[in-house]
C-alpha positions as CSV (number, residue, x, y, z in Angstrom):
1,M,0.0,0.0,0.0
2,A,1.2,3.5,-0.8
3,L,2.3,5.9,1.9
4,V,1.1,9.5,1.6
5,V,2.7,11.9,4.1
6,F,1.3,15.4,4.6
7,D,2.8,18.6,5.8
8,L,0.4,20.6,8.0
9,D,0.5,24.4,7.9
10,G,-0.2,25.6,4.3
11,T,-1.1,22.1,3.2
12,L,-3.9,20.7,5.3
13,V,-4.9,23.9,7.2
14,D,-4.8,27.7,6.5
15,S,-3.2,28.9,9.7
16,R,-1.7,32.2,8.5
17,Q,-3.7,34.6,10.6
18,D,-3.3,32.8,13.9
19,L,0.5,32.3,13.4
20,A,0.9,36.0,12.4
21,D,-1.2,37.2,15.3
22,S,0.8,35.1,17.8
23,T,4.0,36.3,16.3
24,N,3.0,40.0,16.4
25,A,1.8,39.6,20.0
26,V,5.3,38.6,20.9
27,L,6.8,41.6,19.1
28,E,4.4,44.0,20.7
29,S,5.2,42.5,24.2
30,F,8.7,43.7,23.6
31,G,7.6,47.2,22.5
32,A,8.0,46.6,18.7
33,R,5.5,47.3,15.9
34,P,3.7,44.3,14.4
35,L,4.8,43.0,11.0
36,P,2.4,42.7,8.0
37,L,0.7,39.3,7.6
38,D,2.5,38.5,4.3
39,R,5.9,39.2,5.8
40,V,5.2,36.8,8.8
41,V,3.9,34.2,6.4
42,M,7.2,34.2,4.5
43,M,8.9,33.2,7.8
44,V,6.8,30.1,8.4
45,G,7.8,26.6,7.5
46,E,10.9,25.7,9.6
47,G,9.4,25.5,13.0
48,A,8.3,27.9,15.8
49,R,11.8,28.7,17.0
50,V,13.0,29.7,13.5
51,L,9.8,31.7,13.0
52,V,10.3,33.6,16.2
53,Q,14.0,34.2,15.5
54,R,13.2,35.6,12.1
55,A,10.5,37.9,13.5
56,L,12.8,39.3,16.2
57,E,15.4,40.0,13.5
58,A,12.9,41.6,11.2
59,A,11.7,43.8,14.1
60,G,15.2,44.8,15.1
61,L,14.9,43.2,18.5
62,N,17.7,41.8,20.5
63,A,15.5,39.8,22.8
64,D,16.3,36.5,24.4
65,L,15.1,33.8,21.9
66,D,14.0,31.3,24.5
67,D,12.0,34.0,26.3
68,A,10.4,35.1,23.0
69,L,9.7,31.5,22.0
70,G,7.9,30.9,25.4
71,R,5.8,34.0,24.8
72,F,4.9,32.8,21.3
73,Q,3.9,29.4,22.5
74,A,1.7,30.9,25.2
75,H,0.0,33.3,22.8
76,Y,-0.4,30.6,20.1
77,R,-2.1,28.2,22.6
78,T,-4.9,30.8,22.9
79,R,-5.1,31.4,19.2
80,L,-4.6,28.0,17.7
81,L,-8.2,27.7,16.4
82,A,-9.2,31.3,16.2
83,T,-9.2,31.4,12.4
84,T,-7.4,28.2,11.4
85,R,-9.5,26.0,9.2
86,P,-8.9,23.2,6.7
87,Y,-8.5,24.2,3.1
88,P,-11.6,23.4,1.0
89,G,-11.7,19.7,0.0
90,I,-9.1,18.5,2.5
91,S,-11.4,16.6,4.9
92,E,-13.0,14.8,2.0
93,M,-9.7,14.1,0.4
94,L,-8.3,12.5,3.6
95,T,-11.3,10.3,4.0
96,E,-11.0,9.2,0.4
97,L,-7.2,8.5,0.5
98,A,-7.4,6.7,3.9
99,A,-9.3,3.9,2.2
100,V,-6.6,3.2,-0.4
101,A,-3.3,4.4,1.2
102,T,-1.5,4.7,4.5
103,L,-1.5,8.3,5.7
104,A,0.9,10.1,8.0
105,V,2.0,13.7,8.9
106,L,5.4,15.2,9.0
107,T,5.4,18.8,10.2
108,N,7.8,21.3,11.6
109,K,5.0,22.5,13.9
110,P,5.4,21.1,17.5
111,L,3.5,17.9,18.1
112,A,1.0,19.0,20.8
113,P,-0.8,21.8,18.8
114,S,-0.7,19.6,15.7
115,Q,-2.4,16.7,17.4
116,L,-5.0,19.1,18.9
117,L,-5.9,20.4,15.4
118,F,-6.3,16.8,14.2
119,E,-8.6,16.0,17.1
120,V,-10.8,19.0,16.6
121,F,-11.1,18.4,12.8
122,G,-11.7,14.7,13.3
123,W,-8.6,13.6,11.4
124,S,-6.7,11.7,14.0
125,P,-8.0,8.2,12.9
126,H,-6.7,8.8,9.4
127,F,-3.0,8.9,10.4
128,L,-0.7,6.1,11.1
129,S,1.7,8.5,12.9
130,V,2.3,12.2,13.3
131,I,5.8,13.6,13.6
132,G,6.3,17.1,14.9
133,G,9.2,19.5,14.6
134,D,10.1,18.9,18.3
135,S,10.6,15.2,17.7
136,A,13.9,13.3,18.0
137,H,14.0,13.1,14.2
138,G,14.8,16.8,13.7
139,R,13.0,19.2,11.4
140,K,12.5,19.1,7.6
141,P,14.4,19.3,5.3
142,D,16.2,16.6,7.4
143,P,14.7,13.4,5.8
144,S,15.0,11.4,9.1
145,G,11.4,11.9,10.0
146,L,10.2,10.9,6.6
147,Q,12.4,7.8,6.6
148,H,11.1,6.9,10.0
149,L,7.5,7.0,8.7
150,M,8.5,4.9,5.8
151,A,9.9,2.3,8.2
152,L,6.7,2.3,10.3
153,A,4.6,1.8,7.2
154,D,7.0,-0.7,5.6
155,A,7.1,1.6,2.6
156,T,9.9,2.3,0.1
157,P,10.8,5.7,-1.4
158,E,9.2,4.6,-4.6
159,S,5.9,3.9,-2.8
160,T,5.9,7.2,-0.7
161,L,4.6,10.6,-1.6
162,L,5.1,13.7,0.5
163,V,2.5,16.5,0.1
164,G,3.7,20.0,1.1
165,D,3.6,23.6,0.1
166,S,7.2,24.8,0.7
167,M,10.6,24.3,-0.8
168,V,11.5,22.7,2.6
169,D,9.0,19.9,1.7
170,V,10.4,19.6,-1.8
171,E,14.0,19.3,-0.5
172,T,12.9,16.8,2.1
173,A,11.3,14.5,-0.5
174,R,14.3,14.8,-2.8
175,R,16.7,13.9,0.0
176,A,14.6,10.9,0.9
177,G,14.1,9.8,-2.7
178,T,10.3,10.0,-2.5
179,G,7.7,11.6,-4.7
180,I,6.4,15.1,-3.9
181,C,3.1,16.8,-4.5
182,V,3.5,20.5,-4.3
183,A,0.4,22.1,-2.7
184,Q,0.5,25.5,-4.5
185,Y,-2.8,26.5,-3.0
186,G,-1.0,26.9,0.3
187,F,1.1,29.8,1.6
188,G,4.6,28.2,1.2
189,N,7.3,29.3,-1.1
190,A,7.2,26.5,-3.6
191,R,6.4,28.6,-6.6
192,G,7.8,29.3,-10.1
193,D,9.9,26.8,-12.1
194,L,10.5,24.0,-9.7
195,H,12.2,21.8,-12.3
196,L,9.8,19.0,-11.4
197,R,10.8,15.4,-12.2
198,G,8.6,12.5,-13.2
199,D,7.7,11.6,-9.6
200,E,6.8,15.2,-8.7
201,W,3.3,16.8,-9.0
202,I,1.4,20.0,-8.4
203,A,-2.0,20.4,-6.7
204,E,-3.6,23.8,-7.3
205,T,-6.4,23.2,-4.8
206,G,-7.1,20.9,-2.0
207,H,-9.4,19.0,-4.3
208,D,-6.5,18.4,-6.6
209,V,-4.5,16.4,-4.1
210,S,-6.5,13.2,-4.7
211,R,-6.1,13.6,-8.4
212,A,-2.3,14.1,-8.0
213,V,-2.1,11.1,-5.7
214,R,-3.9,8.9,-8.3
215,A,-1.7,10.1,-11.1
216,W,1.4,9.5,-9.0
217,S,0.2,5.9,-8.1
218,Q,-0.4,5.1,-11.7
219,R,2.9,6.5,-13.1
C-alpha cells in the first residue's frame, strides 16, 4: 500500500492569521511594531523557533530567543483555532485516501498543537503516525522523519509521496528519494519553475490532491 505523508500548515490547514497574530503579540510585548501578515507568512515553515527568531530580527529586537519562544507558544495556545481552518476539500480528500493508502503527517510544527488540530477536525483516525518539529527526528528538510515514517509503514521511497507547500518539503522529499506533490494553494514558497521530475506533481487546490495522488500511483 502506498504511503502518503502530509505537511500541516499551508497544506492541510490555513493557519496564516493565527500564526501571524501570535508572532505579532510577541513583538508587541517587547515594544515593537507588528509585522504585515504577508511578511510573517514568509517566515513560516521551519518550526516555531525559526519563525520567532526571524520575526525578532525583522523587528530589530535583541530579545532572548528562549523567552520570546515561550511567549509565542503561550499566545499561540490561545489562538490555535481562532481562524485556522482546513483548506476546501481537505477533509473529503483525507477520507478518500485513507481507504486506499497509509496516511501520516510530517510537520515542523510542534507535536502538541498539531495533534489538537487533528482531534478538533476529526482527522486523528486517518493517520498512522504524526511527527512534529520537536521530535527526535529533527526538522525538515532533514529526511530522518520521513524515513522513520516509511519504516513504520513498511514503505519504500518509490511507494511514498510527500504532500507539502514549501521548498522545505520539496527538499525533504528529494533527500529521501520519495515523490512530492506541491500544494500550490498553500502559503509556502514552492512557486515558479521547480524543475519537477517524473515523480513530482502539483496540486492547485485541496481537491486536486486526490487527483495528483492517483496520477502518482499510476505512473
